[in-house]
N, C-alpha and C positions, 0 to 999 in steps of 0.2 A: 502498500500500500504503500493530503498525501495519498492519492490513489495511485500508488506506485507499486509495482507488483512485487519485486523481491524484497524491497525494503518495507513492505507491509510487515514482514517478519522483523526486520531490524528495528522497526519503529513501533512494534507491539500494537498493531492496529486491528486486532480482532475486536471490533468495536460495536458492530451492529447486533446487539445481543438479544435476540428474540427467543423466548422459551420454547417455541415450537421447533427450534433447530437442534434440540438435544434428543437423541434417540439411540437405540442399540442396533447393531447390525442384525440382519435376519437370522433366524435360528440355524445353528450349525456352522455359521461363519465365525472365524477367529481373526481378530485384528490384534497383532502383537508386535512388540518391539524386538527387532533382531539385534540391533547394536545402537549404542548411543555415544560412542567414543569418536565423535566427529567435531569439526569446527565449521559451522555453516555449510552443511551439505547442499549443493545446488541441485544435483540430480544423480541419476543412476541408470545404467543399462546393462545388458547381458550379451555375452557372445553365444555362439551356437552350442558350446559345451556347458553353459550354465555358470560360467565365471562372471562375477559381478564387478562392474567398474563404477566407482563413485567419485564424482568430482566435487571439490570444495570451492567455494566462491573465491578464495584467495589465489587460485591458479594451480592447485595440486590435484592429481588424480591417483587414486588408490585402487588396488584390486582386492576383492574378498573371495576367497576360495575355501570351500568346505566350512564356511562360517568364520574364517579367520582373516582379519584385515592385514594387509602387507605392512611391515614395520616402517617402510619408507615409501614415499610416493613413487609410482612408476613414471610419472610426469610431474615436473615442478617448473612452471613458468611464472611463478609469483613475482619474480623480478620485473616482468613485463606487464602483468595484469594489474589494472586499476581496481582495487577492492575498496569501493566507496559507495555509500548509498545503495541504489539499485544495482550498481555496476560490479562486475567481476567476471569470472569464468562461468557463464550461464548456460552455454550450449556445448554439447559434446556428442560425437557419434562415431560408431565403428563402421568401417567400410563394409559393404555387403560381402566382399571377399577377404575380410579381415584375417581369418585364420590361414590365409595364403600369403597376403601381402603385408599384413601388420599395420595398415593405414588407420590413423585416427584423426578426427577433425575436431577443432576447438574454435569456439566463438566467444569473444571476450572484449571488454573495454581495455584499451591499452593505456598505460601511463603516458602522459604528454611528454615527460622527460625522455622516456624510452623512444617514443615515436620520432622526436626531433633530434636526439643525440646519440642513440645507440650506433656503435660502429665508429664513432669519432675517437681520436686518440685520447681526449680528456674525459670520455664518458665514465661516469660512476653511478652505480645503481642508487636510487633514493626513493623514499616514500613521498606521497603527494597528499598533503592536507593543508588547507581545505581543498574542495573540489576545483579542478581546472578542466576546461573543455578539452576534448581530445577526439579520438576516433575509435571505432570498434573494428575488430579484425576477425577474419576466418582464416585459420592456418591448418596445414596438414603436417603431421609427423609420422614417422614409422617406428613401430616397436619391433625389435629384432627377433627374427625367427629363432636364432640360436639360443636366445634367453628364454624361450617359451613365451614370448610376448610379455616379458616383465621388465624390460629395459628399453629406454628410448634412444634412438639415434638422433642426437641433436643436430647433426649435419643434414638430416633429411628434411628440415623445416622448409615448407613452401607456403608462401602467403598467397591465398586465393583472392581475398578482398582486403584492402588496406595496405598495399605495398608502399604507398607514399602518403603523406599527410592529406593530400587532396583526393585520394581514391578510397578512403575508408568510409565506414558508417558513422555519420556525425553523432558525437556524444556531446550534447550542448548544455544539458542540465543534469542534476544528480538523480534523475529518474528516467524510466522509459527508454532504455537503451536496447541492447541485444537480448535475444531470447533463446529459441530452440534451434537445433539442427536435426533434420529428419531425412532419411533416404527414402525416395519413392521407389515403386516397383520397377520403374524404367531406368533406375540407376542414377537419376539426377539428385542433386543435393538441394534441399529446401531449407530456408532459414527465415525466422521471424524477427522483425525489427520494430521497436516502439517509435513514438512520434517525436521524442526529444524536444518536447514543447513545455513551456511554462504552464503549470497547473492553475489556470485561471479561467474564469467564465468568459471574460471579454478578450478581444483581440489585443495583444500586448505589442507595443512598439519595441521589438527586440533590439533595435539599434541603441536604445538607452541602457542596455544591460552590458556590464563589463564582460560577462561571459561571451556574449555574442560578438562584441567588438573584437575580442581576442580571437574567436574562432574564424572570423573573416580575415583578420590580419595574418593569421597563421596558415590560411588556406584550407581549413577544415570544411568550410562552406563558402559559397560565393554570396555576394550581396543579394542576388536574385533568390537565393534559398533562405533568406532571412525573413521568413513569413510565418513563424511560429507553427501552430498546429496545421496550418494549410499545407505544410510539407507533405502531409498524408495524401493530399489530393494532387500533388505535383509529381509528374512522371520523370522529372529530372532529379528527384531526391530519393534516397534509399529508405528514408524514415517512414514509419507507418505502413509497412509492406510485408508481404510474403515474397521471398526471393526464390528463384529456381536457377541453379548454376551447374556447370560442369565440374565435378569434383576433382578433375585432373588439372584444370586451368583456372577456374573461377569465372570463366566467361559465361554470359547468358546463353540459354539454350535457343537454338534457331526457331523452335516451335513456340517460344514464349509470345504472349499476345502483342507486345510492343517492341519486339526485337528489331534492332536497327542493323541492317546489313552494313558491314564495314566498321561497326562500333560495338563489338560483342561485350565490351567491358563497361558500357554506359549503364546508367541506372535503368533507363528504359528497357534495355536488352535483358536485364536481370529480373524485372518485376513480373510476378505471377498474379498477385492480388494487391489491392491498395485500399486506402480509406480506413485504416485501423489505428486504434489508439495505443494499445499495449498488448499485442497477442503473444503473451509470454510463453505459453505452452500450446502446442498443437500436435495432432496425430493424424495419420491417414487410415481410413477404414480399410481393414483387410479385404482382399479379393476384389479391390477396385483398381482401376488404372490399367494401362498398357505396359508391356515390357519394352516398347520401342519409344525412345524420346521424341522421335519425329511425329508421333501421333498426338502430341500436345495433351496427354492424359496421364498425369502422374498419380491420379486417384482422387477420391473424395476426401477433402481436408476438413476436419473438425477442430475448431480453435476456440479458446477462451479469449475474450477481449475485455480488459478492465475498464469499466466506465469511469466517467469523471465524478459526478455526484447524483446521477439520475438513474441509470440502468446498468446492470451487468449483462454480458452477452455470451451466448454460444453461437458462433457463426459457422456456416458450412459453405465451402467453395467446391462446387461441382465442375467448374471449368475455369480457364484462365481469363484474366481481364475484369473480374468482378470488383466493383467499388462498394465497400461496406459503409461509406457515408460519413465517417468522422472527419472533421469536427462539427459539421452541420447537423448530423443525425446521431442520436445515441439511443440504443434500444429500438424496440419495434415502432414506437410512436412519438418519442420525444424529439422536438426540433430545437436546436440551440440557436436562439434568436441573435446571439452575438456574432455568429459566423454565417453571414449571408452575402459575402462578396460574390457577385455573379461570376467572376473569373474562375472561382473554385467551387461553385455550387454543383453538387453531384446530380447527375441525370440518371433516373431509374436505378437508384442505388439498391444494393442487395440488403434486405433486412435480416437481422439475426433470426434464427429459428426458435430461440428461447431467450427470454430476458427476465430479470428479477431485480428487485431492490425494495427496501422497506418491507411491507407486509404483503406485497403483491408480486406474483410470478405468473408468466403467461408464455404460450407458445403459438406458433403459426401452424394451423392445420388446414390444409386445402385452401391456403391463401387468406384465411381469416384468423384473427387472434382470439384465443380462448384461455381463460384463467386456469391455472392449476387447480384441480379439484372439480372441474367441470366434466361432464360425460365425455367430451372430446379429448381432454387431457387429464387423465386420472392421477391421483396422488395427493399427498399432504402439501399444503402451501408452505413456502419457505422464503428465507431472506438470504442476504449475503452482501459483501462489500468488495470482493476481489475474485473475479472469475479466472481461475488459474489455467485450466485446461484439463484434458483427460486422456483416456485410452479406450479403444475398443477391445472387448474380451472375446476371443474366438478359440479358446482352449476348452478342454473337457473336464478340468478339475472341479469347476463349479457345477452345481446341478443344472439340468437342461434349461430350466426357466430363467437362469441367470447367465446363460451363454448368449453370445451375439448381441450384447447390450453395450451401451456407451457409458463408461464410468467417468464422471466429471467432478472436479473439486472446486470449492470456493475457499479462499484462505481464511474466511471467517471461522471455518471449523467443520467442514463436512465433505463427505464423498457421497454422491447419489448415482444411482443407475438409471439411465434414460432408455426407454423403449421407443423404437421408431418402426413405422410400418414400411412396406415395400416401396412406397413412394417417397420415403424420407420424412414423413410427418411424425412429430412426437406424439405418442399416445399415452405414456404413463411415466411417472417418476417414482422411484423406489428409494426410500431412506436407507442408507447403508452404514456409514460411519460418521460419528459426530465428535466434537471436542478435540479435533486435530487440525493441523495447519500444513497441508500438503504443498509441495513445490514441484514435484515431478513424479512420473509413473513409468514403470516398466514391468513386463511379464517375464518370469524366468521360464525359458522353454523346457527345462527339465522337470520342474514340479508344477507348472501351470498356475502358480499363484501370482497375484499382483503385489509388487513391491513399490514402496514410495518413500520419498524423503519427507521428513516432518520436522519443520524448524520454527521455533518461536523464541525470540530474544527474551531473556539471555540464556536460559538453561536447557532448552529442548533442541537437541541436535541428533535426530534419530533416523534410522532406517527401519521401516515397519513392513510387515507382511500381512496381506489379506488373503486368507485361504479358507477352504471348506473341509471340515472334518467334524461331523456331529458327535463323534464318540471320543474326541481327543481330550487329553488333559491340557487345560489352558494354563498359561503362565500366570504367576501371581502378579498382583498390581502393587507396585512399590509406592508408599507414601513416606516421604523423607522430609525432615525438617531439622533445623539447628538453631541454637540460641547461645550466645550472640554469633553473628557471622563475621564481625570485624572487631578490632581493638588492639591495644598494645600488648606485647608479649611480656611475661608469659600469659597466653590467652587460653582460658579453659572454656571449652565449647561443649554444651550438652546436646547430643544428637538423639534423634528419635526416628524409629522405623516401625514401631509396634502397631501403628494404624494400618500397616500393609495388609492386604487381603488375598486369600487364595480362592478362586471361583469354586473349587471343589470342597473348600472348607478344611483342608488338611493343615497340620501344624507346619510352621515355617521356621527355617533356619536363616541366620543372618551372618553376613561376612562384611565387616566394615574395613575400608582402606582409607586412612586419613590423609593420604597424599604425601606424608613426610617419612614414609618407611614403617609406620606403626599401624597396627590393625586390632580388631576386636571382633568377637563372635556374639556379643550381647545385642539385644534388640535396641536398647536405649543407652549407649555408652556415653561416658564423658572422656574428653581427651584434651590435653594441654599442649599447645604449640609454643615452642621456644623461639627466641629471636635468632636470626642469622645475620643481624647487623644491618638489615635493609628491609624495605617493603617486600613481602612475599605473599603469593597467592597459592593456595593448595586446593586441589580437586579432591574433595571428600566423597567417596563413592560407597554405596551399599549394594551388595548382592543378596537377593532374597530368593530362597530355594524352597520349593514345596516337597511333599513327601515322596513324589515320584521323580525328583531330581531335576525338575524344570525350573529355570532361574530367570529373574529379571533384574535390571540394574538401574540405578539412578546416581547422578553425580551433581554436586553443588560446590560452589567456591567458598572458601574461608579466607578472609583477608587479614593477614597478620602484620602488625605494626603499620596499619593503614586505617584511615578514617574517610568517610565519604566527603565529597565537596560540600561546602556550606553555601547555601543561597541566602545571602545577607538581606537583600531587598530586590524588588522588581518595579518596573514602571507601572504595574497594574495593582499594586498593593491597596490603593485607596479607591479603586474602581469597583463599585458595588452594583450600579445599575447603568444602563446606557439609553440614549435617546432612540426610541423605537419608531420615530417618524421618518427616518431615512437610514440608509446604510451608514454604519458607525465605524470609522477607522480607529484602530488601536495600535499604538506604538509598543513594541516588545523589546525590552532590555532588562538586564539584571546585573547585580554585583555578586560575583561568585568567587570564593576563595577555597583553597585546599592546603591543608597543612603539609602534605607530603609531595605534592605535584605542582609544577609551574602552570601558569595559565595556558601555555602552548600545549600542555599535555591533557587538557580537559576538552571534552566534546559536549555538545548541547543539542537538545531536541525540544523545540516548542511545538505543541499540538493544540488545536482548537476543535472542540466538539460541540455540536448542538444537541442538547437533550430535549426530546419531544415525547411526552408521555412515557411509554414503556420501551422506547428504543432510542438509539443514538445515531446521529448523522456526523460523519467526518466532514470537517470544514477545510482545514489546511494544516500544514506543518512546515517547520524550517529547521535546518541543521545549524543555523547561525545564532550567535548570542543576541544579535540585534536584528530586528525585522519589523514587519507590520502585518496585521490581520484585519479583516473587515467582518464586523458582526452585522449580518443582514437582518432586515426587518422580519419580524415574526408576527403571526396573528395574536391579537389580544382577545382571547375568548376563554372558555372553560377548560381548555387543554393546558398542559404544563409545558412551558418552554424556558430554557435557560442555556447559557453557554458555559462550558468549563474550559479554562485555559490552563495548560500544564507545561511546566518547564522541568526537564530532566537533565541534570548535569552529571557526567560520568568521567571518572579518572582513567588513567592509562591501564589500570588493572581490571577495569570493568565494574568498579564499585561506584554506586550512584546514589543521588538523593533527588527527591521530587518535590516540587512546589505546585499546588493547585489553587485555582481561583475560580469561584462561581460568579458569573456576571448575569444579572437578570434584566429583562426588558422593562422599561418604564411604561407600565400599562395602567397606572392609576389604581383605584380600588375596584376590583371585579367581584361580581356576585352573579349567581344564576337564578333567574326568575322561575316561578312555577311553570309559566308558559313555555319558556325555553327548555326546561328540563323534560317536558313531555313530548317535545317535537320529535318526529321521525320523518324519513323520506322513503318513498316507494314509487315504482319498483326499483330495486337495487340488488344486483346489477341491472342496467337498463340499456336499451339500444337507441331510444330517441325521445323519451318523455319522462318526466318526473313530477311528483306531487309531494306536498308536505302535509302531515297529519299531526294532530287534528287541526282543522281550519276554523272551528267554531269561534275561538277567541281572537282570531286574526283577520276575520273577514273585513272589518272596518279599520284595520290598522295599516299604516304605511310601513312597509318592510324594506329592508335593504338586503339584496341578494348579491353575493360576490362568488363567482366561480373561479377557482384558482387551478393553475397547473400544479403538479406535485412539487415543483421547485419553488413555488411561491409566486410565480408570474400570474398576472390577472388575465383571465380569458373573457370575463364579462362582469360588469357591475351595474346594477340598476336599483334605484330607490323609487318605489311606487306601491300600489296595492298588488296583492298576489295575482289577481286576474290579469294585470298588465305585465307582470314579471314572467309568468309561466310561458307564454308563447316565445318570448325572447330567449329564455333559458332552454326551452326545447329545441329551438333552432340551432343554438350553440352546441347542444349535445349531438344533434344530428350531424353537424359538420365536423365535430371533434373526432380525432383518431381514437382507437381503442386504448384503454388504459385507466389509471386511477386519477380522479380529480377531487378537489376539496370544495364543498359548497358551504358557504357561511351565510346564515340567516340572522339578521339583527333587527331588533325593534325595541323602542323605549329604553335604549341604553343597554339592552341585554342581547346576547348572541349565542349561537350554537353552530358548531362546524361538523359537517358530515363528510365521510369518505364515500365518494360515488364512483362506482365501477362502470365504465362504458364498454359494452361488448362490441 
């Protein structure tokens, strides 16, 4: 997520918390942790022999064989990889003939210093903080056959995209960079790329940003590409696209929809689909596509696309050249009024097949939108904030009714299985796994299970497995805590794991490793850490084993001779309420100190959330100590609205402190009249008409009716008797696209707001 995909994890943005998103997987399925000894695992894949390859965001790739992780990475390009915000080693793929040629492909953001200086006599590796604009690359390396594909030949490096500063994938902001690498059946290599745009509703003059000025001066983009999110609509930009290239050269494929003869390395020649915001993960439906690249049919692509603040998407590309509409369109029916430049206005854009946000999810069936839970699209309604992507399951380890389904994830915390008919219409959604934060998927060809990376800052760095075995002994669930987790040495810490549970109810055994060479077999041990003369961080882990010998692990950090940063004061300390008559700008700044670390060693995260009744909307975030946020107008009615602004300051060891401030709208004194409390609207959902009930007390009253888009924009406003309002309201509903709207009815100083679903 800050609707930025991978840093949704980094920034802890599992925020849209509806209680109907908590569920257990269907009977007989087991979702379990396979390993948790990782550092921000970006993704995983398997070779034909079932060996697992896991890549970490920092630029390291490990193998896992027979459940054992390699002690050293088989690939380490962390010197080159920009590990910041969304960015890092996000994409990785094995060549279809990997077990013969050893080819591996990596897609990552490269450090600017490396891009500009590597190979020069005075080059020295260095870190890059804060963020600097740069480029993304796709490179190919060979793992040596003689090593059993466990060692890299560094001299085999071949840059497919990004061989020079001007030929890379523009990385212009700290979000929405590179995504996935996937091989199609025809042997072409496909890649997903985000929009590299500022996360703002309006069109931003990029020329006023230091980031973009630098990018132009260094040749990462041209002045013509300095068009913010409209880059997604430009065929001369690689941003906001699905690319299709030759894995041997990086050239575009001649059968691509915009291929330029004589310019195979141009953006146009490489583009397959466009108009996407952040298609972080995508997959190709099995048994689709041709084996011949000339047929222009790599297969049917299913991709997640992370929305801005209105809708999350599952998009389907059945052919090349499809335009998915961003930034003008988001979801099935939302139109972004701020992006209406006719130069970039999409024509006949491809709508997502499924979208969701808030309490409303819907899908397109035979060309019309139907809500989840309807006869046309069965299942439980759901929410989400970050459509990650998914994978088609075509193995036989799952029961027949769960085969040939599409398993998709939202970073908010779920995996769901989607059924499609033979025409590609969604027909049902099945709840599968909740309370997780997936970032990638793969199927092990040897056991037929789905494996996925699960990451949530700061302590969840897992590989998990989803399999079916109704009679299996399930792993125990570890519940681990410690008090205190930081302080001066000697530091005595009280650990606890006795709340851990075994699904079968058997007795548990405990094995603690305190990270300093000491251990314990107690459930709730105490341990004293001594000083080593400097700040030290220890990973304290506990292994919990059931009576059948099945184990689970958890690890947490203990900070010795360290204390968290202190947030002394902020620019919003005295801000309790805000002027709700217009959008309200807020300056963000703070004074922060740290006893053990310099200011340069501290990092910061401001986040702004809008609380609305029982759920939360993400507004914005910033990695800088100083910045600005805008508190938008909210309705003043019987519903609850307030903003929460949070600052998290983190030291170099990962120890942090948090400041929170609740800021409420100035709505005066509100109360609910007996008349307003009894009001209801029907029919709801509706196609073209609506009434309010009861009308007895309202017949002779002047009412004010306001129909809002879900983002707060006004679709209609009328003050009159209901008899005059109704035909105008009905006409607006007839013309409106399918989706959810808010209808506010006010009279005598009282009001009530209804959620209206337009079918």
